[in-house]
C-alpha positions in Angstrom: 0.2 0.0 0.1 2.7 2.4 -1.0 1.5 5.9 -1.6 3.3 8.1 -4.0 3.2 12.0 -3.4 5.4 13.9 -6.0 5.8 17.7 -5.6 7.2 19.0 -8.5 7.9 22.4 -10.2 8.5 24.8 -7.7 9.9 28.3 -8.5 10.9 31.0 -6.6 12.1 34.0 -8.6 14.1 36.6 -6.5 13.4 39.5 -8.6 9.8 39.3 -8.6 9.0 37.4 -5.3 6.3 35.2 -7.2 6.4 31.5 -6.1 4.5 29.2 -8.5 4.0 25.9 -7.1 2.1 22.5 -8.2 1.4 19.5 -6.0 0.9 16.3 -7.6 -0.7 13.5 -5.5 -1.1 10.5 -7.1 -1.9 7.0 -5.2 -0.6 4.6 -7.8 -2.5 1.7 -6.0 -5.9 3.6 -6.2 -5.1 4.7 -9.8 -3.6 1.6 -10.8 -1.6 3.6 -13.4 1.0 1.4 -15.3 4.6 2.7 -15.3 4.5 4.1 -18.7 1.1 5.8 -18.0 2.9 8.2 -15.1 5.9 9.1 -17.8 2.7 10.1 -20.1 1.1 12.1 -17.6 4.5 14.0 -16.5 4.9 14.6 -20.2 1.8 16.2 -20.7 2.4 18.4 -17.7 5.6 19.8 -18.9 4.1 22.4 -21.2 2.8 24.2 -18.0 6.2 24.6 -16.7 7.7 25.9 -19.7 4.9 28.4 -19.9 5.3 29.9 -16.5 9.0 30.0 -17.0 8.2 32.0 -20.2 5.8 34.2 -18.2 8.7 34.8 -15.5 10.9 35.6 -18.4 8.7 38.2 -20.0 8.4 39.9 -16.4 12.2 40.1 -16.3 12.7 41.2 -19.9 9.9 44.0 -19.3 11.8 45.0 -16.3 15.2 45.1 -17.8 13.5 47.2 -20.8 11.8 49.7 -18.2 15.4 50.3 -16.1 17.1 50.6 -19.8 14.3 53.5 -20.9 14.5 55.2 -17.6 18.0 55.3 -16.2 19.5 57.7 -18.5 16.8 60.5 -17.2 18.0 60.0 -13.5 21.1 62.1 -12.3 23.3 62.3 -9.4 23.6 65.6 -7.5 26.2 67.1 -5.2 27.1 70.4 -4.1 29.4 72.2 -6.5 32.6 73.4 -5.4 34.5 75.7 -7.7 38.1 75.3 -8.4 40.4 76.9 -6.0 37.8 77.0 -3.3 38.4 75.9 0.1 38.2 72.0 0.5 38.3 71.7 -3.4 40.5 68.8 -4.4 40.8 67.4 -1.1 39.9 63.6 -0.9 36.5 63.1 0.1 36.0 60.2 2.8 32.2 59.9 2.7 29.6 61.2 0.2 28.4 64.9 0.8 25.9 65.3 3.5 23.2 66.5 0.9 24.5 64.5 -2.1 21.2 62.9 -3.6 19.3 62.0 -6.7 17.2 63.8 -9.4 15.2 63.0 -12.7 15.0 64.8 -15.7 11.4 65.8 -16.4 12.1 68.3 -19.3 14.6 67.4 -21.5 14.1 70.0 -24.1 14.9 72.6 -21.4 17.3 70.7 -18.9 14.7 70.9 -16.0 15.5 68.3 -13.0 13.3 67.8 -10.1 14.6 66.5 -6.7 14.4 66.6 -2.9 14.7 70.3 -1.4 17.0 68.9 1.4 19.4 67.7 -1.4 19.9 71.3 -2.8 19.8 73.2 0.7 21.8 76.2 1.1 23.3 75.6 -2.4 23.4 77.9 -5.5 24.9 75.5 -7.7 24.9 71.7 -8.2 27.2 69.4 -9.7 25.3 67.0 -12.1 26.4 63.7 -12.9 24.8 61.5 -15.6 24.6 57.8 -16.3 27.4 58.1 -18.7 29.8 59.8 -16.2 29.3 63.5 -17.9 29.0 66.3 -15.4 27.3 69.8 -15.8 26.9 72.5 -13.2 23.3 73.5 -12.6 21.5 76.2 -10.5 18.4 75.6 -8.2 15.6 77.3 -10.0 13.7 76.9 -6.8 12.9 75.1 -3.8 9.8 74.4 -1.5 11.0 73.3 2.2 7.3 72.5 2.9 6.9 69.4 0.3 10.9 69.0 0.1 10.8 69.4 -3.6 13.4 71.6 -5.8 13.8 72.0 -9.2 17.6 72.5 -10.9 18.1 73.7 -14.3 21.2 72.4 -16.5 22.6 74.0 -19.6 22.0 71.7 -22.6 23.4 71.4 -26.3 21.0 68.7 -27.4 17.5 67.3 -26.0 17.9 65.1 -22.6 16.4 61.9 -22.0 13.0 62.7 -19.8 10.6 60.8 -17.8 6.6 60.7 -17.9 4.4 61.1 -14.9 1.6 59.0 -14.3 -1.6 60.0 -12.1 -0.7 59.0 -8.6 -4.3 59.1 -7.6 -4.7 55.6 -9.5 -1.9 54.0 -7.8 -3.2 50.9 -5.7 -1.6 48.9 -2.7 0.5 45.8 -3.9 1.2 47.0 -7.5 4.8 46.6 -8.7 7.3 49.4 -8.6 11.0 50.3 -9.3 13.2 52.8 -7.5 16.0 54.6 -9.2 18.6 56.4 -7.4 22.2 56.7 -6.5 22.6 55.1 -2.8 25.7 55.9 -0.9 27.9 57.2 -4.0 26.8 53.9 -5.9 25.5 55.5 -9.3 22.6 54.1 -11.4 21.2 51.7 -8.6 17.8 50.1 -9.2 15.6 48.2 -6.6 12.4 46.6 -7.0 9.5 45.9 -4.8 5.8 47.1 -4.2 3.3 49.7 -3.0 2.7 48.9 0.8 0.9 52.1 1.7 -0.9 55.1 0.7 -1.6 58.3 2.1 0.7 58.5 4.7 0.6 61.4 7.2 2.2 62.2 10.4 5.5 61.1 9.3 7.1 64.2 10.5 9.5 64.9 7.1 7.7 67.8 5.5 4.4 69.9 6.6 2.4 68.7 3.5 2.3 65.0 3.4 0.7 62.3 1.7 3.4 59.9 1.0 3.5 56.5 -1.1 4.8 54.0 1.2 7.1 51.1 -0.5 9.3 48.1 0.2 11.4 49.0 -2.8 14.9 49.5 -1.4 15.7 53.4 -0.6 18.6 54.1 1.0 20.8 57.8 1.9 21.6 58.9 -1.7 18.6 57.9 -3.2 16.4 61.1 -2.0 15.1 62.9 -5.2 15.0 59.8 -7.6 11.9 58.4 -9.2 9.6 55.6 -8.2 8.0 54.2 -10.8 5.3 52.0 -12.1 5.6 48.9 -14.4 5.1 51.4 -17.4 8.4 53.4 -16.5 6.3 56.2 -15.3 7.1 58.4 -12.7 4.5 57.8 -9.5 6.6 59.5 -7.2 9.8 61.0 -5.9 11.7 59.5 -3.2 12.4 61.4 -0.1 12.9 59.4 3.1 13.2 56.1 5.0 12.8 55.2 8.5 16.2 54.5 10.2 15.2 51.7 12.4 13.2 50.1 10.2 13.9 47.9 7.2 12.0 48.2 3.8 10.0 51.2 4.7 10.6 54.0 2.4 8.5 57.3 1.5 7.9 58.9 -1.8 6.1 62.2 -2.6 3.0 61.4 -4.8 3.5 62.5 -8.7 0.3 64.8 -8.5 1.7 66.8 -6.1 5.0 66.8 -7.5 3.8 68.3 -10.9 1.7 71.0 -8.7 4.8 72.1 -6.9 7.3 72.0 -10.0 4.9 73.8 -12.3 5.1 76.5 -9.6 8.8 76.4 -9.0 9.6 76.6 -12.8 7.3 79.9 -13.4 7.6 81.7 -10.1 10.4 80.1 -8.4 8.5 79.6 -5.1 5.2 78.2 -4.2 1.9 80.5 -3.5 -0.5 78.6 -1.0 -4.0 79.5 -0.2 -4.9 80.5 3.4 -8.2 79.6 5.2 -7.8 81.3 8.7 -9.2 78.8 10.9 -7.8 76.6 14.0 -9.2 72.8 13.6 -8.9 69.8 15.5 -9.8 66.2 14.7 -13.5 65.4 15.1 -13.8 63.6 18.7 -16.1 60.3 18.8 -18.3 61.9 20.7 -19.4 64.8 18.2 -19.1 62.3 15.1 -21.8 60.2 16.8 -24.3 63.1 17.8 -24.3 64.4 14.3 -24.1 61.1 12.6 -20.8 61.5 10.8 -17.3 59.4 10.7 -14.8 61.9 9.0 -14.1 65.6 9.1 -12.7 68.5 11.1 -14.2 70.8 13.7 -13.4 74.4 13.8 -12.1 75.7 17.4 -11.4 79.2 16.1 -11.7 81.7 13.6 -9.4 84.4 12.6 -11.1 87.9 12.5 -10.7 89.4 9.0 -9.6 86.2 7.4 -11.3 84.4 4.5 -13.1 82.1 7.1 -14.5 84.8 9.0 -15.7 86.8 6.0 -17.4 83.8 4.8 -19.2 83.0 8.0 -17.8 80.1 9.1 -18.2 79.8 13.0 -16.2 77.7 15.7 -18.2 74.3 16.1 -18.3 73.9 12.4 -17.6 70.7 11.2 -15.8 70.5 7.5 -16.4 67.4 5.9 -15.6 68.5 2.2 -13.4 71.1 0.3 -14.4 71.3 -3.3 -15.6 67.7 -3.2 -12.5 66.3 -1.6 -13.0 64.6 1.6 -11.2 65.6 4.9 -10.6 63.0 7.2 -8.0 64.5 9.2 -6.4 67.9 10.1 -3.6 67.1 7.8 -5.6 66.5 4.8 -7.0 70.3 5.1 -4.0 71.8 5.2 -2.7 69.8 2.4 -5.7 70.7 0.2 -6.0 74.3 1.2 -2.4 74.4 0.2 -2.7 73.4 -3.3 -5.2 76.0 -3.8 -4.2 79.1 -5.5 -4.6 82.3 -3.3 -7.7 84.4 -4.8 -9.7 81.1 -5.7 -13.3 80.6 -4.4 -14.1 77.1 -3.0 -17.2 75.4 -1.6 -17.0 74.0 1.7 -19.2 71.4 2.7 -19.9 71.5 6.6 -22.2 70.8 9.5 -23.4 73.4 11.7 -26.2 72.4 14.5 -26.9 69.1 12.5 -27.6 70.9 9.4 -25.6 70.5 6.2 -24.6 73.7 4.6 -22.5 74.8 1.7 -20.3 77.8 2.4 -18.3 79.3 -0.6 -14.7 80.8 0.7 -12.2 83.0 -1.4 -8.8 82.3 -0.4 -6.3 84.8 0.5 -2.1 84.1 0.2 -0.7 82.1 3.0 2.9 83.7 2.1 1.2 87.1 2.4 -0.2 86.1 6.0 2.8 84.8 7.2 5.0 87.9 6.0 2.5 89.8 8.1 3.1 87.9 11.2 6.9 88.2 10.7 6.5 92.0 10.1 5.4 92.4 13.7 7.9 92.4 16.4 7.3 89.1 18.4 5.9 89.2 21.7 7.8 88.1 24.9 6.2 84.9 26.7 8.4 85.9 29.5 5.9 88.9 30.3 3.1 85.9 30.7 5.7 84.3 33.3 6.6 81.4 31.1 9.6 80.4 28.5 9.1 77.9 25.5 11.8 75.9 23.4 11.2 73.9 20.4 10.3 70.3 21.3 10.3 66.4 19.7 7.1 65.2 18.1 4.3 63.7 20.6 3.0 60.4 20.0 0.5 61.8 17.5 3.5 63.6 15.5 2.8 66.8 16.8 5.6 69.1 17.9 4.6 72.5 19.2 6.7 74.8 22.0 7.6 73.2 24.7 7.3 75.0 28.3 10.7 75.1 29.8 10.0 77.5 32.8 7.1 79.0 34.7 8.1 81.6 37.1 6.5 80.9 40.2 3.9 83.3 41.5 3.4 84.4 37.6 0.1 85.0 35.6 0.9 81.7 33.8 1.2 79.6 37.0 -2.0 81.1 38.4 -3.6 79.7 35.3 -2.3 76.2 35.5 0.3 76.1 32.9 3.0 73.5 34.0 6.9 72.8 33.0 7.1 70.5 30.3 3.7 71.1 28.9 3.6 71.4 24.9 1.8 74.1 23.4 0.2 72.9 20.5 -1.8 75.8 19.1 -2.5 79.4 19.9 -6.1 80.9 19.5 -6.5 77.5 17.1 -3.5 78.2 15.1 -1.2 75.3 15.1 2.2 75.8 16.4 5.4 73.7 15.0 8.1 75.4 17.1 9.2 78.4 19.3 9.6 80.7 16.5 5.8 80.2 15.2 4.8 80.5 19.0 6.4 83.9 19.3 5.1 84.7 15.2 1.8 84.0 16.5 1.8 85.7 20.0 3.2 88.5 18.0 0.0 89.8 16.4 -2.3 89.3 19.6 -2.8 92.8 21.2 -2.8 93.6 24.5 -5.8 92.6 26.6 -6.8 90.2 24.0 -7.5 86.4 24.9 -4.9 83.9 24.3 -6.4 80.4 24.0 -3.7 77.4 24.7 -4.3 74.1 23.1 -1.8 72.2 25.7 -0.4 68.4 25.2 -0.1 67.4 28.8 0.2 63.6 30.1 -1.0 62.5 26.9 -4.3 64.5 26.9 -5.2 67.5 25.1 -6.6 70.5 27.5 -7.1 74.2 26.8 -5.9 77.1 28.8 -7.2 80.6 28.7 -4.4 83.6 29.4 -4.7 87.3 28.5 -2.3 89.3 26.8 -0.6 91.5 29.7 1.4 94.1 27.3 
């Protein structure tokens, strides 16, 4: 009663991660097949093995073709050091701190997109092509809020350039290829999948909507492209999580195109300004008004677009121009991609009633310039001092209270050392500078409402500007 179990044709491709397995269970005694019958059955199944090998070979061929097509458009970037400058000619023991990658998106004009941190504090950048040629380019514009920049290089003839895909159509699980220059190893190509979408609170930039991938991304890959299987750019690689494996982030191509267009035309990015403070909607409020998404307005700045349009504290914003708002970050990001002066429709809930409110946005740059022009207020007059802080569990930074004077006004109102101030009068605070800027426009006698993070909870404290 011998039973034969024949496991055959297991093939694992390291490049595609596809495991194809066929298990053949034959009970010789039951089937009573003669020996030549077994050989005949195996002979008939051989074409399946060949067919699957052919599929893998086709996938491999397509990947090689994709890489060959795109690699010439990917360049290495490093700070340009002129001949005779201090440090020029000295041997480099390691890669420059802001060396990275870039990709040519306009071959007719010699335009390259990369990360802003790659060209930070640099006016001229050395660009190295796949074939070893080197040219010196200049930074046309950069945007720290999205970590994107554009470099322009002189050209004698059109260059190989990439095409951009619609990142809104990217799906988790789809195959991707990353190209760049990690650790100075030029022309490196890695393969993986999209492992996550719409990643926020990573604390890499102000406007975050990252594509997550397990394609190997390392220092030096910054600014290089993330490609779909057609060789189209779906993102620009920007960062990794140092303590994790196979977790990299890429800026979606739709955001890249919007930012790049403004940098090329104006050298900077102009963003919309609404003029509200917002919080995530609590479970209690969500249940009360029977909604699952949205953000609640906790303050409206007098004279700003939201105030002029009639928005009120307690309004819940559900959509902006048809786009869902499911977090404070999503509202900030969407408003930031709308041109100042444009009128948008806000879908809100007020006292259980749905309304549509049109709002004409102002310029965020104009508003922040106005804040910077006012002499910053001194928080020590309120009896406390602040400093920059590390992110909390939700990725929020804020200004950390480092000292509260004994017997001071701030102490009497309950402010404590190590409190983290996340917002003033509804306006989010990222650091000490922003805290002082916002405080600087509050007039003597006006109220100061602080959103404070303490013991893993958010509380509100009220002060009054004393001087």
